[in-house]
C-alpha positions in Angstrom: 230.8 -4.4 1.2 231.1 -4.2 5.0 234.7 -3.1 4.7 233.7 -0.4 2.3 230.9 0.8 4.6 233.2 0.8 7.6 235.9 2.8 5.7 233.3 5.4 4.7 231.9 5.6 8.2 235.4 6.0 9.7 236.2 8.8 7.1 232.9 10.5 8.1 233.8 10.2 11.8 237.2 11.8 11.2 235.7 14.7 9.3 233.0 15.5 11.9 232.3 19.2 12.6 231.7 18.7 16.4 234.8 17.0 17.8 233.0 16.3 21.1 230.5 14.0 19.4 232.6 10.9 19.4 230.9 7.7 18.1 230.9 4.4 19.9 231.4 2.1 16.9 235.0 1.0 16.3 235.0 1.4 12.5 238.7 0.7 12.0 238.3 -2.7 13.8 235.2 -3.6 11.8 237.1 -2.7 8.6 240.0 -5.0 9.4 237.8 -7.9 10.5 235.7 -7.6 7.3 238.8 -7.3 5.2 240.3 -10.4 6.9 237.1 -12.4 6.3 237.0 -11.3 2.7 240.6 -12.4 2.1 240.1 -15.8 3.8 236.9 -16.4 1.8 238.7 -15.5 -1.4 241.6 -17.8 -0.6 239.1 -20.7 0.1 237.3 -20.0 -3.1 240.5 -20.0 -5.1 241.6 -23.2 -3.4 238.3 -24.9 -4.3 238.4 -23.6 -7.8 242.0 -24.9 -8.4 241.1 -28.3 -6.9 238.4 -28.8 -9.5 
């Protein structure tokens, strides 16, 4: 959910009307960190599921 929110916020930032109003949140970095966490957690869940 965090990765989706960061993607939407980054898209909104790229489409802003006033180009001088730059945000301070690094949405792309947050997206990649959230995606990495999701992949790691999915891999751990799959490993635990396969182990029984």
